[in-house]
N, C-alpha and C positions, 0 to 999 in steps of 0.2 A: 779348153781355156780355164785356167785356174782363177778363182776369185780370192782376192786378198782381203782378209778381215782386219780392220784396224781396231776392233774391240779390245783385244788383249793389251795393245799398246795404250789405248785410251784409259782403260781401267788401271793399268800400272801407273800411268802419269797422274791420274786422279788420286790414287792411294798415296803415291809419293808426295803429292801436294798436301794432302791431309796430314801426313807425318811431319812435314816441314812446318805446317801451321801449328800443330800440337807442340812441336819442339821450340819454335822461335817466337810465334805470335801469341798464342793462347796464354802462356805463363805471364806475359807482361800486360795483358789487356785489362786486368783488374776485376773481372767478373766471371761467373761460371755459367754453364749452359742452364737456362731456365727450365727446360724439360727435365733434365737430370735432377735439378734441385727440387722440383715439384713432385715428380713421379718416381725418382730413383732410377737405377739402372745406368745404362751407358749415356755419355754425353752424345750430342748430335754428331760430332766428328767421329767418335768411335762407332756409332751406329751406322753411319754412311760408309765408313771404311769396311765394316763387316758386310754390309749389303754388296759392296763392289766385289768383295772376294767370293761371295756365295751366289750371286744372281747374275743374270744377263744385264748388260749395261743399261738398256732401256728400262727394264724393271727396277733396277737400282735407282735410276734417276727419278722415276715416278714415285717410288717409296720415299726418296729423299725430299721431294717437294712436299709431300704430305707431312713428313716429320718436321720440316722447317715451319710449316703452317701451325702445327701443334705446338712447336716451341715458342712461336710468336704469341699464341694464346696463353701459354704457360707464363710468359713474361708479363703479360697484362695481369694475370692472377697474382703473381709474385709482387708486382707493383702495388696492387690493392692491399695486400697483407702487410706491406711495409709502411703504408701511409698512416 
């Protein structure tokens, strides 16, 4: 009995969604990734896109959650510096 893995399809769909976000939504939202602004390096969307291409889906999701938490903390730091 063959086991079908949906992981490649899920990863492709997630990456394609990020690409669409970067192309159509991100340019018009009026602000940048707080993590990138505070720490340099990749934006969260680029970071997650890279994770999805290099790691198993479950690992990428876990790393993404941590990154988004770090980005939220960076946002608070950026807000304090702008006040």
